[in-house]
Chimera marker file (.cmm) of the C-alpha trace (Angstrom):
<marker_set name="trace">
<marker id="1" x="0.016" y="0.019" z="0.022" r="1" g="1" b="0" radius="0.5"/>
<marker id="2" x="2.891" y="2.334" z="0.659" r="1" g="1" b="0" radius="0.5"/>
<marker id="3" x="3.817" y="2.000" z="-3.103" r="1" g="1" b="0" radius="0.5"/>
<marker id="4" x="0.229" y="3.205" z="-4.041" r="1" g="1" b="0" radius="0.5"/>
<marker id="5" x="0.308" y="6.115" z="-1.687" r="1" g="1" b="0" radius="0.5"/>
<marker id="6" x="3.711" y="7.185" z="-3.088" r="1" g="1" b="0" radius="0.5"/>
<marker id="7" x="2.224" y="6.785" z="-6.646" r="1" g="1" b="0" radius="0.5"/>
<marker id="8" x="-0.755" y="8.975" z="-5.715" r="1" g="1" b="0" radius="0.5"/>
<marker id="9" x="1.427" y="11.657" z="-4.307" r="1" g="1" b="0" radius="0.5"/>
<marker id="10" x="3.676" y="11.596" z="-7.343" r="1" g="1" b="0" radius="0.5"/>
<marker id="11" x="0.836" y="11.794" z="-9.896" r="1" g="1" b="0" radius="0.5"/>
<marker id="12" x="-1.001" y="14.432" z="-7.941" r="1" g="1" b="0" radius="0.5"/>
<marker id="13" x="2.164" y="16.648" z="-8.098" r="1" g="1" b="0" radius="0.5"/>
<marker id="14" x="3.172" y="15.725" z="-11.686" r="1" g="1" b="0" radius="0.5"/>
<marker id="15" x="-0.309" y="15.488" z="-13.165" r="1" g="1" b="0" radius="0.5"/>
<marker id="16" x="-2.487" y="17.991" z="-11.217" r="1" g="1" b="0" radius="0.5"/>
<marker id="17" x="-5.647" y="16.913" z="-13.075" r="1" g="1" b="0" radius="0.5"/>
<marker id="18" x="-5.501" y="13.625" z="-11.086" r="1" g="1" b="0" radius="0.5"/>
<marker id="19" x="-6.005" y="15.584" z="-7.965" r="1" g="1" b="0" radius="0.5"/>
<marker id="20" x="-8.939" y="17.364" z="-9.298" r="1" g="1" b="0" radius="0.5"/>
<marker id="21" x="-10.501" y="14.055" z="-10.441" r="1" g="1" b="0" radius="0.5"/>
<marker id="22" x="-9.993" y="12.623" z="-6.947" r="1" g="1" b="0" radius="0.5"/>
<marker id="23" x="-7.962" y="9.629" z="-8.213" r="1" g="1" b="0" radius="0.5"/>
<marker id="24" x="-6.840" y="6.965" z="-5.793" r="1" g="1" b="0" radius="0.5"/>
<marker id="25" x="-5.366" y="3.466" z="-6.377" r="1" g="1" b="0" radius="0.5"/>
<marker id="26" x="-6.049" y="0.054" z="-5.062" r="1" g="1" b="0" radius="0.5"/>
<marker id="27" x="-5.623" y="-3.656" z="-5.806" r="1" g="1" b="0" radius="0.5"/>
<marker id="28" x="-2.127" y="-3.459" z="-7.506" r="1" g="1" b="0" radius="0.5"/>
<marker id="29" x="-0.974" y="-6.942" z="-8.284" r="1" g="1" b="0" radius="0.5"/>
<marker id="30" x="2.104" y="-6.346" z="-10.351" r="1" g="1" b="0" radius="0.5"/>
<marker id="31" x="0.121" y="-7.074" z="-13.552" r="1" g="1" b="0" radius="0.5"/>
<marker id="32" x="-3.083" y="-5.031" z="-12.852" r="1" g="1" b="0" radius="0.5"/>
<marker id="33" x="-4.057" y="-1.931" z="-11.086" r="1" g="1" b="0" radius="0.5"/>
<marker id="34" x="-7.422" y="-0.063" z="-10.238" r="1" g="1" b="0" radius="0.5"/>
<marker id="35" x="-7.650" y="3.650" z="-10.375" r="1" g="1" b="0" radius="0.5"/>
<marker id="36" x="-10.844" y="4.996" z="-8.445" r="1" g="1" b="0" radius="0.5"/>
<marker id="37" x="-12.666" y="8.195" z="-8.736" r="1" g="1" b="0" radius="0.5"/>
<marker id="38" x="-15.749" y="9.684" z="-7.071" r="1" g="1" b="0" radius="0.5"/>
<marker id="39" x="-18.662" y="10.898" z="-9.224" r="1" g="1" b="0" radius="0.5"/>
<marker id="40" x="-18.951" y="14.188" z="-7.328" r="1" g="1" b="0" radius="0.5"/>
<marker id="41" x="-16.129" y="16.106" z="-9.115" r="1" g="1" b="0" radius="0.5"/>
<marker id="42" x="-16.555" y="14.187" z="-12.396" r="1" g="1" b="0" radius="0.5"/>
<marker id="43" x="-20.231" y="14.619" z="-13.477" r="1" g="1" b="0" radius="0.5"/>
<marker id="44" x="-21.587" y="16.238" z="-16.550" r="1" g="1" b="0" radius="0.5"/>
<marker id="45" x="-24.779" y="18.242" z="-17.182" r="1" g="1" b="0" radius="0.5"/>
<marker id="46" x="-26.793" y="15.026" z="-17.033" r="1" g="1" b="0" radius="0.5"/>
<marker id="47" x="-25.493" y="14.148" z="-13.584" r="1" g="1" b="0" radius="0.5"/>
<marker id="48" x="-23.631" y="11.204" z="-15.013" r="1" g="1" b="0" radius="0.5"/>
<marker id="49" x="-19.896" y="10.655" z="-15.355" r="1" g="1" b="0" radius="0.5"/>
<marker id="50" x="-18.281" y="13.199" z="-17.800" r="1" g="1" b="0" radius="0.5"/>
<marker id="51" x="-16.732" y="11.382" z="-20.688" r="1" g="1" b="0" radius="0.5"/>
<marker id="52" x="-13.468" y="13.260" z="-20.394" r="1" g="1" b="0" radius="0.5"/>
<marker id="53" x="-13.093" y="12.231" z="-16.790" r="1" g="1" b="0" radius="0.5"/>
<marker id="54" x="-13.771" y="8.588" z="-17.520" r="1" g="1" b="0" radius="0.5"/>
<marker id="55" x="-11.130" y="8.831" z="-20.211" r="1" g="1" b="0" radius="0.5"/>
<marker id="56" x="-8.591" y="10.513" z="-17.865" r="1" g="1" b="0" radius="0.5"/>
<marker id="57" x="-9.136" y="7.945" z="-15.039" r="1" g="1" b="0" radius="0.5"/>
<marker id="58" x="-8.794" y="5.090" z="-17.598" r="1" g="1" b="0" radius="0.5"/>
<marker id="59" x="-5.576" y="6.608" z="-19.045" r="1" g="1" b="0" radius="0.5"/>
<marker id="60" x="-4.295" y="7.100" z="-15.496" r="1" g="1" b="0" radius="0.5"/>
<marker id="61" x="-4.803" y="3.407" z="-14.641" r="1" g="1" b="0" radius="0.5"/>
<marker id="62" x="-2.923" y="2.248" z="-17.641" r="1" g="1" b="0" radius="0.5"/>
<marker id="63" x="-0.059" y="4.867" z="-17.373" r="1" g="1" b="0" radius="0.5"/>
<marker id="64" x="0.357" y="4.200" z="-13.586" r="1" g="1" b="0" radius="0.5"/>
<marker id="65" x="0.454" y="0.348" z="-14.103" r="1" g="1" b="0" radius="0.5"/>
<marker id="66" x="3.104" y="0.804" z="-16.815" r="1" g="1" b="0" radius="0.5"/>
<marker id="67" x="5.144" y="3.136" z="-14.556" r="1" g="1" b="0" radius="0.5"/>
<marker id="68" x="5.029" y="0.682" z="-11.696" r="1" g="1" b="0" radius="0.5"/>
<marker id="69" x="5.921" y="-2.340" z="-13.922" r="1" g="1" b="0" radius="0.5"/>
<marker id="70" x="8.965" y="-0.372" z="-15.379" r="1" g="1" b="0" radius="0.5"/>
<marker id="71" x="9.946" y="0.729" z="-11.837" r="1" g="1" b="0" radius="0.5"/>
<marker id="72" x="9.922" y="-2.868" z="-10.588" r="1" g="1" b="0" radius="0.5"/>
<marker id="73" x="12.327" y="-3.911" z="-13.357" r="1" g="1" b="0" radius="0.5"/>
<marker id="74" x="14.678" y="-0.822" z="-13.020" r="1" g="1" b="0" radius="0.5"/>
<marker id="75" x="13.733" y="0.296" z="-16.456" r="1" g="1" b="0" radius="0.5"/>
<marker id="76" x="13.572" y="4.077" z="-16.026" r="1" g="1" b="0" radius="0.5"/>
<marker id="77" x="12.097" y="6.090" z="-18.813" r="1" g="1" b="0" radius="0.5"/>
<marker id="78" x="9.430" y="8.600" z="-19.755" r="1" g="1" b="0" radius="0.5"/>
<marker id="79" x="5.917" y="7.093" z="-20.348" r="1" g="1" b="0" radius="0.5"/>
<marker id="80" x="3.724" y="8.868" z="-22.762" r="1" g="1" b="0" radius="0.5"/>
<marker id="81" x="0.469" y="7.968" z="-24.426" r="1" g="1" b="0" radius="0.5"/>
<marker id="82" x="0.727" y="7.880" z="-28.195" r="1" g="1" b="0" radius="0.5"/>
<marker id="83" x="-2.863" y="7.244" z="-29.071" r="1" g="1" b="0" radius="0.5"/>
<marker id="84" x="-6.090" y="6.185" z="-27.433" r="1" g="1" b="0" radius="0.5"/>
<marker id="85" x="-9.771" y="5.536" z="-27.950" r="1" g="1" b="0" radius="0.5"/>
<marker id="86" x="-12.679" y="5.151" z="-25.726" r="1" g="1" b="0" radius="0.5"/>
<marker id="87" x="-15.962" y="3.330" z="-26.168" r="1" g="1" b="0" radius="0.5"/>
<marker id="88" x="-18.772" y="4.315" z="-23.856" r="1" g="1" b="0" radius="0.5"/>
<marker id="89" x="-21.366" y="1.705" z="-23.284" r="1" g="1" b="0" radius="0.5"/>
<marker id="90" x="-23.353" y="2.791" z="-20.244" r="1" g="1" b="0" radius="0.5"/>
<marker id="91" x="-23.831" y="6.043" z="-18.344" r="1" g="1" b="0" radius="0.5"/>
<marker id="92" x="-21.851" y="6.323" z="-15.106" r="1" g="1" b="0" radius="0.5"/>
<marker id="93" x="-24.273" y="7.152" z="-12.358" r="1" g="1" b="0" radius="0.5"/>
<marker id="94" x="-22.107" y="6.549" z="-9.348" r="1" g="1" b="0" radius="0.5"/>
<marker id="95" x="-18.438" y="6.471" z="-8.166" r="1" g="1" b="0" radius="0.5"/>
<marker id="96" x="-16.316" y="4.486" z="-10.636" r="1" g="1" b="0" radius="0.5"/>
<marker id="97" x="-13.058" y="2.761" z="-11.227" r="1" g="1" b="0" radius="0.5"/>
<marker id="98" x="-10.854" y="1.747" z="-14.025" r="1" g="1" b="0" radius="0.5"/>
<marker id="99" x="-9.055" y="-1.572" z="-14.033" r="1" g="1" b="0" radius="0.5"/>
<marker id="100" x="-6.057" y="-2.023" z="-16.375" r="1" g="1" b="0" radius="0.5"/>
<marker id="101" x="-4.326" y="-5.365" z="-16.882" r="1" g="1" b="0" radius="0.5"/>
<marker id="102" x="-0.997" y="-5.860" z="-18.654" r="1" g="1" b="0" radius="0.5"/>
<marker id="103" x="-0.897" y="-7.860" z="-21.922" r="1" g="1" b="0" radius="0.5"/>
<marker id="104" x="0.570" y="-11.436" z="-21.721" r="1" g="1" b="0" radius="0.5"/>
<marker id="105" x="4.019" y="-11.875" z="-20.165" r="1" g="1" b="0" radius="0.5"/>
<marker id="106" x="5.774" y="-12.697" z="-23.556" r="1" g="1" b="0" radius="0.5"/>
<marker id="107" x="4.435" y="-9.304" z="-24.935" r="1" g="1" b="0" radius="0.5"/>
<marker id="108" x="5.772" y="-7.415" z="-21.923" r="1" g="1" b="0" radius="0.5"/>
<marker id="109" x="9.129" y="-9.141" z="-22.157" r="1" g="1" b="0" radius="0.5"/>
<marker id="110" x="9.400" y="-8.133" z="-25.912" r="1" g="1" b="0" radius="0.5"/>
<marker id="111" x="8.490" y="-4.564" z="-24.943" r="1" g="1" b="0" radius="0.5"/>
<marker id="112" x="11.193" y="-4.522" z="-22.132" r="1" g="1" b="0" radius="0.5"/>
<marker id="113" x="13.840" y="-5.862" z="-24.496" r="1" g="1" b="0" radius="0.5"/>
<marker id="114" x="12.987" y="-3.020" z="-27.014" r="1" g="1" b="0" radius="0.5"/>
<marker id="115" x="13.291" y="-0.470" z="-24.257" r="1" g="1" b="0" radius="0.5"/>
<marker id="116" x="16.550" y="-1.896" z="-23.091" r="1" g="1" b="0" radius="0.5"/>
<marker id="117" x="18.092" y="-2.362" z="-26.549" r="1" g="1" b="0" radius="0.5"/>
<marker id="118" x="16.636" y="0.402" z="-28.695" r="1" g="1" b="0" radius="0.5"/>
<marker id="119" x="15.869" y="2.954" z="-25.879" r="1" g="1" b="0" radius="0.5"/>
<marker id="120" x="12.222" y="2.987" z="-26.957" r="1" g="1" b="0" radius="0.5"/>
<marker id="121" x="9.358" y="0.578" z="-26.691" r="1" g="1" b="0" radius="0.5"/>
<marker id="122" x="5.620" y="0.650" z="-27.473" r="1" g="1" b="0" radius="0.5"/>
<marker id="123" x="2.847" y="-1.284" z="-25.754" r="1" g="1" b="0" radius="0.5"/>
<marker id="124" x="-0.950" y="-1.338" z="-26.133" r="1" g="1" b="0" radius="0.5"/>
<marker id="125" x="-2.999" y="-1.386" z="-22.966" r="1" g="1" b="0" radius="0.5"/>
<marker id="126" x="-6.709" y="-1.593" z="-22.095" r="1" g="1" b="0" radius="0.5"/>
<marker id="127" x="-8.585" y="-0.212" z="-19.102" r="1" g="1" b="0" radius="0.5"/>
<marker id="128" x="-12.220" y="-1.026" z="-18.360" r="1" g="1" b="0" radius="0.5"/>
<marker id="129" x="-14.228" y="1.501" z="-16.452" r="1" g="1" b="0" radius="0.5"/>
<marker id="130" x="-16.741" y="0.073" z="-13.931" r="1" g="1" b="0" radius="0.5"/>
<marker id="131" x="-19.577" y="1.754" z="-12.225" r="1" g="1" b="0" radius="0.5"/>
<marker id="132" x="-19.657" y="0.937" z="-8.427" r="1" g="1" b="0" radius="0.5"/>
<marker id="133" x="-23.145" y="0.215" z="-7.219" r="1" g="1" b="0" radius="0.5"/>
<marker id="134" x="-24.346" y="-1.586" z="-4.096" r="1" g="1" b="0" radius="0.5"/>
<marker id="135" x="-21.307" y="-3.691" z="-3.673" r="1" g="1" b="0" radius="0.5"/>
<marker id="136" x="-21.136" y="-4.689" z="-7.407" r="1" g="1" b="0" radius="0.5"/>
<marker id="137" x="-19.397" y="-3.185" z="-10.378" r="1" g="1" b="0" radius="0.5"/>
<marker id="138" x="-20.798" y="-2.957" z="-13.858" r="1" g="1" b="0" radius="0.5"/>
<marker id="139" x="-18.577" y="-2.359" z="-17.001" r="1" g="1" b="0" radius="0.5"/>
<marker id="140" x="-19.528" y="1.020" z="-18.531" r="1" g="1" b="0" radius="0.5"/>
<marker id="141" x="-16.606" y="1.921" z="-20.900" r="1" g="1" b="0" radius="0.5"/>
<marker id="142" x="-13.462" y="0.558" z="-22.444" r="1" g="1" b="0" radius="0.5"/>
<marker id="143" x="-10.183" y="2.495" z="-23.124" r="1" g="1" b="0" radius="0.5"/>
<marker id="144" x="-7.559" y="1.170" z="-25.624" r="1" g="1" b="0" radius="0.5"/>
<marker id="145" x="-4.339" y="3.003" z="-25.981" r="1" g="1" b="0" radius="0.5"/>
<marker id="146" x="-0.827" y="2.763" z="-27.248" r="1" g="1" b="0" radius="0.5"/>
<marker id="147" x="1.958" y="3.910" z="-24.809" r="1" g="1" b="0" radius="0.5"/>
<marker id="148" x="5.510" y="4.710" z="-25.670" r="1" g="1" b="0" radius="0.5"/>
<marker id="149" x="8.445" y="4.557" z="-23.179" r="1" g="1" b="0" radius="0.5"/>
<marker id="150" x="11.684" y="6.401" z="-23.922" r="1" g="1" b="0" radius="0.5"/>
<marker id="151" x="14.598" y="5.094" z="-21.916" r="1" g="1" b="0" radius="0.5"/>
<marker id="152" x="15.916" y="7.750" z="-19.429" r="1" g="1" b="0" radius="0.5"/>
<marker id="153" x="18.803" y="8.795" z="-21.580" r="1" g="1" b="0" radius="0.5"/>
<marker id="154" x="16.386" y="9.666" z="-24.475" r="1" g="1" b="0" radius="0.5"/>
<marker id="155" x="13.857" y="11.100" z="-22.049" r="1" g="1" b="0" radius="0.5"/>
<marker id="156" x="16.357" y="13.518" z="-20.533" r="1" g="1" b="0" radius="0.5"/>
<marker id="157" x="17.563" y="14.676" z="-23.933" r="1" g="1" b="0" radius="0.5"/>
<marker id="158" x="14.141" y="16.016" z="-24.832" r="1" g="1" b="0" radius="0.5"/>
<marker id="159" x="11.931" y="16.054" z="-27.938" r="1" g="1" b="0" radius="0.5"/>
<marker id="160" x="13.502" y="15.835" z="-31.370" r="1" g="1" b="0" radius="0.5"/>
<marker id="161" x="16.628" y="13.897" z="-30.100" r="1" g="1" b="0" radius="0.5"/>
<marker id="162" x="17.268" y="10.397" z="-31.212" r="1" g="1" b="0" radius="0.5"/>
<marker id="163" x="15.120" y="8.448" z="-33.668" r="1" g="1" b="0" radius="0.5"/>
<marker id="164" x="11.671" y="9.711" z="-34.627" r="1" g="1" b="0" radius="0.5"/>
<marker id="165" x="8.635" y="7.906" z="-33.550" r="1" g="1" b="0" radius="0.5"/>
<link id1="1" id2="2" r="1" g="1" b="0" radius="0.2"/>
<link id1="2" id2="3" r="1" g="1" b="0" radius="0.2"/>
<link id1="3" id2="4" r="1" g="1" b="0" radius="0.2"/>
<link id1="4" id2="5" r="1" g="1" b="0" radius="0.2"/>
<link id1="5" id2="6" r="1" g="1" b="0" radius="0.2"/>
<link id1="6" id2="7" r="1" g="1" b="0" radius="0.2"/>
<link id1="7" id2="8" r="1" g="1" b="0" radius="0.2"/>
<link id1="8" id2="9" r="1" g="1" b="0" radius="0.2"/>
<link id1="9" id2="10" r="1" g="1" b="0" radius="0.2"/>
<link id1="10" id2="11" r="1" g="1" b="0" radius="0.2"/>
<link id1="11" id2="12" r="1" g="1" b="0" radius="0.2"/>
<link id1="12" id2="13" r="1" g="1" b="0" radius="0.2"/>
<link id1="13" id2="14" r="1" g="1" b="0" radius="0.2"/>
<link id1="14" id2="15" r="1" g="1" b="0" radius="0.2"/>
<link id1="15" id2="16" r="1" g="1" b="0" radius="0.2"/>
<link id1="16" id2="17" r="1" g="1" b="0" radius="0.2"/>
<link id1="17" id2="18" r="1" g="1" b="0" radius="0.2"/>
<link id1="18" id2="19" r="1" g="1" b="0" radius="0.2"/>
<link id1="19" id2="20" r="1" g="1" b="0" radius="0.2"/>
<link id1="20" id2="21" r="1" g="1" b="0" radius="0.2"/>
<link id1="21" id2="22" r="1" g="1" b="0" radius="0.2"/>
<link id1="22" id2="23" r="1" g="1" b="0" radius="0.2"/>
<link id1="23" id2="24" r="1" g="1" b="0" radius="0.2"/>
<link id1="24" id2="25" r="1" g="1" b="0" radius="0.2"/>
<link id1="25" id2="26" r="1" g="1" b="0" radius="0.2"/>
<link id1="26" id2="27" r="1" g="1" b="0" radius="0.2"/>
<link id1="27" id2="28" r="1" g="1" b="0" radius="0.2"/>
<link id1="28" id2="29" r="1" g="1" b="0" radius="0.2"/>
<link id1="29" id2="30" r="1" g="1" b="0" radius="0.2"/>
<link id1="30" id2="31" r="1" g="1" b="0" radius="0.2"/>
<link id1="31" id2="32" r="1" g="1" b="0" radius="0.2"/>
<link id1="32" id2="33" r="1" g="1" b="0" radius="0.2"/>
<link id1="33" id2="34" r="1" g="1" b="0" radius="0.2"/>
<link id1="34" id2="35" r="1" g="1" b="0" radius="0.2"/>
<link id1="35" id2="36" r="1" g="1" b="0" radius="0.2"/>
<link id1="36" id2="37" r="1" g="1" b="0" radius="0.2"/>
<link id1="37" id2="38" r="1" g="1" b="0" radius="0.2"/>
<link id1="38" id2="39" r="1" g="1" b="0" radius="0.2"/>
<link id1="39" id2="40" r="1" g="1" b="0" radius="0.2"/>
<link id1="40" id2="41" r="1" g="1" b="0" radius="0.2"/>
<link id1="41" id2="42" r="1" g="1" b="0" radius="0.2"/>
<link id1="42" id2="43" r="1" g="1" b="0" radius="0.2"/>
<link id1="43" id2="44" r="1" g="1" b="0" radius="0.2"/>
<link id1="44" id2="45" r="1" g="1" b="0" radius="0.2"/>
<link id1="45" id2="46" r="1" g="1" b="0" radius="0.2"/>
<link id1="46" id2="47" r="1" g="1" b="0" radius="0.2"/>
<link id1="47" id2="48" r="1" g="1" b="0" radius="0.2"/>
<link id1="48" id2="49" r="1" g="1" b="0" radius="0.2"/>
<link id1="49" id2="50" r="1" g="1" b="0" radius="0.2"/>
<link id1="50" id2="51" r="1" g="1" b="0" radius="0.2"/>
<link id1="51" id2="52" r="1" g="1" b="0" radius="0.2"/>
<link id1="52" id2="53" r="1" g="1" b="0" radius="0.2"/>
<link id1="53" id2="54" r="1" g="1" b="0" radius="0.2"/>
<link id1="54" id2="55" r="1" g="1" b="0" radius="0.2"/>
<link id1="55" id2="56" r="1" g="1" b="0" radius="0.2"/>
<link id1="56" id2="57" r="1" g="1" b="0" radius="0.2"/>
<link id1="57" id2="58" r="1" g="1" b="0" radius="0.2"/>
<link id1="58" id2="59" r="1" g="1" b="0" radius="0.2"/>
<link id1="59" id2="60" r="1" g="1" b="0" radius="0.2"/>
<link id1="60" id2="61" r="1" g="1" b="0" radius="0.2"/>
<link id1="61" id2="62" r="1" g="1" b="0" radius="0.2"/>
<link id1="62" id2="63" r="1" g="1" b="0" radius="0.2"/>
<link id1="63" id2="64" r="1" g="1" b="0" radius="0.2"/>
<link id1="64" id2="65" r="1" g="1" b="0" radius="0.2"/>
<link id1="65" id2="66" r="1" g="1" b="0" radius="0.2"/>
<link id1="66" id2="67" r="1" g="1" b="0" radius="0.2"/>
<link id1="67" id2="68" r="1" g="1" b="0" radius="0.2"/>
<link id1="68" id2="69" r="1" g="1" b="0" radius="0.2"/>
<link id1="69" id2="70" r="1" g="1" b="0" radius="0.2"/>
<link id1="70" id2="71" r="1" g="1" b="0" radius="0.2"/>
<link id1="71" id2="72" r="1" g="1" b="0" radius="0.2"/>
<link id1="72" id2="73" r="1" g="1" b="0" radius="0.2"/>
<link id1="73" id2="74" r="1" g="1" b="0" radius="0.2"/>
<link id1="74" id2="75" r="1" g="1" b="0" radius="0.2"/>
<link id1="75" id2="76" r="1" g="1" b="0" radius="0.2"/>
<link id1="76" id2="77" r="1" g="1" b="0" radius="0.2"/>
<link id1="77" id2="78" r="1" g="1" b="0" radius="0.2"/>
<link id1="78" id2="79" r="1" g="1" b="0" radius="0.2"/>
<link id1="79" id2="80" r="1" g="1" b="0" radius="0.2"/>
<link id1="80" id2="81" r="1" g="1" b="0" radius="0.2"/>
<link id1="81" id2="82" r="1" g="1" b="0" radius="0.2"/>
<link id1="82" id2="83" r="1" g="1" b="0" radius="0.2"/>
<link id1="83" id2="84" r="1" g="1" b="0" radius="0.2"/>
<link id1="84" id2="85" r="1" g="1" b="0" radius="0.2"/>
<link id1="85" id2="86" r="1" g="1" b="0" radius="0.2"/>
<link id1="86" id2="87" r="1" g="1" b="0" radius="0.2"/>
<link id1="87" id2="88" r="1" g="1" b="0" radius="0.2"/>
<link id1="88" id2="89" r="1" g="1" b="0" radius="0.2"/>
<link id1="89" id2="90" r="1" g="1" b="0" radius="0.2"/>
<link id1="90" id2="91" r="1" g="1" b="0" radius="0.2"/>
<link id1="91" id2="92" r="1" g="1" b="0" radius="0.2"/>
<link id1="92" id2="93" r="1" g="1" b="0" radius="0.2"/>
<link id1="93" id2="94" r="1" g="1" b="0" radius="0.2"/>
<link id1="94" id2="95" r="1" g="1" b="0" radius="0.2"/>
<link id1="95" id2="96" r="1" g="1" b="0" radius="0.2"/>
<link id1="96" id2="97" r="1" g="1" b="0" radius="0.2"/>
<link id1="97" id2="98" r="1" g="1" b="0" radius="0.2"/>
<link id1="98" id2="99" r="1" g="1" b="0" radius="0.2"/>
<link id1="99" id2="100" r="1" g="1" b="0" radius="0.2"/>
<link id1="100" id2="101" r="1" g="1" b="0" radius="0.2"/>
<link id1="101" id2="102" r="1" g="1" b="0" radius="0.2"/>
<link id1="102" id2="103" r="1" g="1" b="0" radius="0.2"/>
<link id1="103" id2="104" r="1" g="1" b="0" radius="0.2"/>
<link id1="104" id2="105" r="1" g="1" b="0" radius="0.2"/>
<link id1="105" id2="106" r="1" g="1" b="0" radius="0.2"/>
<link id1="106" id2="107" r="1" g="1" b="0" radius="0.2"/>
<link id1="107" id2="108" r="1" g="1" b="0" radius="0.2"/>
<link id1="108" id2="109" r="1" g="1" b="0" radius="0.2"/>
<link id1="109" id2="110" r="1" g="1" b="0" radius="0.2"/>
<link id1="110" id2="111" r="1" g="1" b="0" radius="0.2"/>
<link id1="111" id2="112" r="1" g="1" b="0" radius="0.2"/>
<link id1="112" id2="113" r="1" g="1" b="0" radius="0.2"/>
<link id1="113" id2="114" r="1" g="1" b="0" radius="0.2"/>
<link id1="114" id2="115" r="1" g="1" b="0" radius="0.2"/>
<link id1="115" id2="116" r="1" g="1" b="0" radius="0.2"/>
<link id1="116" id2="117" r="1" g="1" b="0" radius="0.2"/>
<link id1="117" id2="118" r="1" g="1" b="0" radius="0.2"/>
<link id1="118" id2="119" r="1" g="1" b="0" radius="0.2"/>
<link id1="119" id2="120" r="1" g="1" b="0" radius="0.2"/>
<link id1="120" id2="121" r="1" g="1" b="0" radius="0.2"/>
<link id1="121" id2="122" r="1" g="1" b="0" radius="0.2"/>
<link id1="122" id2="123" r="1" g="1" b="0" radius="0.2"/>
<link id1="123" id2="124" r="1" g="1" b="0" radius="0.2"/>
<link id1="124" id2="125" r="1" g="1" b="0" radius="0.2"/>
<link id1="125" id2="126" r="1" g="1" b="0" radius="0.2"/>
<link id1="126" id2="127" r="1" g="1" b="0" radius="0.2"/>
<link id1="127" id2="128" r="1" g="1" b="0" radius="0.2"/>
<link id1="128" id2="129" r="1" g="1" b="0" radius="0.2"/>
<link id1="129" id2="130" r="1" g="1" b="0" radius="0.2"/>
<link id1="130" id2="131" r="1" g="1" b="0" radius="0.2"/>
<link id1="131" id2="132" r="1" g="1" b="0" radius="0.2"/>
<link id1="132" id2="133" r="1" g="1" b="0" radius="0.2"/>
<link id1="133" id2="134" r="1" g="1" b="0" radius="0.2"/>
<link id1="134" id2="135" r="1" g="1" b="0" radius="0.2"/>
<link id1="135" id2="136" r="1" g="1" b="0" radius="0.2"/>
<link id1="136" id2="137" r="1" g="1" b="0" radius="0.2"/>
<link id1="137" id2="138" r="1" g="1" b="0" radius="0.2"/>
<link id1="138" id2="139" r="1" g="1" b="0" radius="0.2"/>
<link id1="139" id2="140" r="1" g="1" b="0" radius="0.2"/>
<link id1="140" id2="141" r="1" g="1" b="0" radius="0.2"/>
<link id1="141" id2="142" r="1" g="1" b="0" radius="0.2"/>
<link id1="142" id2="143" r="1" g="1" b="0" radius="0.2"/>
<link id1="143" id2="144" r="1" g="1" b="0" radius="0.2"/>
<link id1="144" id2="145" r="1" g="1" b="0" radius="0.2"/>
<link id1="145" id2="146" r="1" g="1" b="0" radius="0.2"/>
<link id1="146" id2="147" r="1" g="1" b="0" radius="0.2"/>
<link id1="147" id2="148" r="1" g="1" b="0" radius="0.2"/>
<link id1="148" id2="149" r="1" g="1" b="0" radius="0.2"/>
<link id1="149" id2="150" r="1" g="1" b="0" radius="0.2"/>
<link id1="150" id2="151" r="1" g="1" b="0" radius="0.2"/>
<link id1="151" id2="152" r="1" g="1" b="0" radius="0.2"/>
<link id1="152" id2="153" r="1" g="1" b="0" radius="0.2"/>
<link id1="153" id2="154" r="1" g="1" b="0" radius="0.2"/>
<link id1="154" id2="155" r="1" g="1" b="0" radius="0.2"/>
<link id1="155" id2="156" r="1" g="1" b="0" radius="0.2"/>
<link id1="156" id2="157" r="1" g="1" b="0" radius="0.2"/>
<link id1="157" id2="158" r="1" g="1" b="0" radius="0.2"/>
<link id1="158" id2="159" r="1" g="1" b="0" radius="0.2"/>
<link id1="159" id2="160" r="1" g="1" b="0" radius="0.2"/>
<link id1="160" id2="161" r="1" g="1" b="0" radius="0.2"/>
<link id1="161" id2="162" r="1" g="1" b="0" radius="0.2"/>
<link id1="162" id2="163" r="1" g="1" b="0" radius="0.2"/>
<link id1="163" id2="164" r="1" g="1" b="0" radius="0.2"/>
<link id1="164" id2="165" r="1" g="1" b="0" radius="0.2"/>
</marker_set>
């Protein structure tokens, strides 16, 4: 739990939007994570979850999982989202959470080798947004995105240095 508290503090400082969304973390297993958010600061004019908030929490779950996974392997680099889409299936009428699970281990090992050898790697991640109601959770939306990791040496050099994406 200390690891998740440290992650929350870090993202609240580095990504202020997460503080405004009320994001917290739970259930980190090494291969999956849950990012939680209350409906109160994230509703729209219909009183349901604002699509942009749902997207941001889903991206935060994926980004955070990848950050923790890299950290555990001492692969320091800059994690950025390259592209993403969101499919909204149900209105979110209560507090919600996004669960992200890593792809199969072989895909992640291939990704790690790319980061180590080429200084850059790409991985596709999915997060499912669930509505929390009466002790149950119902899937409401699905995020799919491609993330790029630039190894620390390239990340420190800034944009335009090294190979293009």
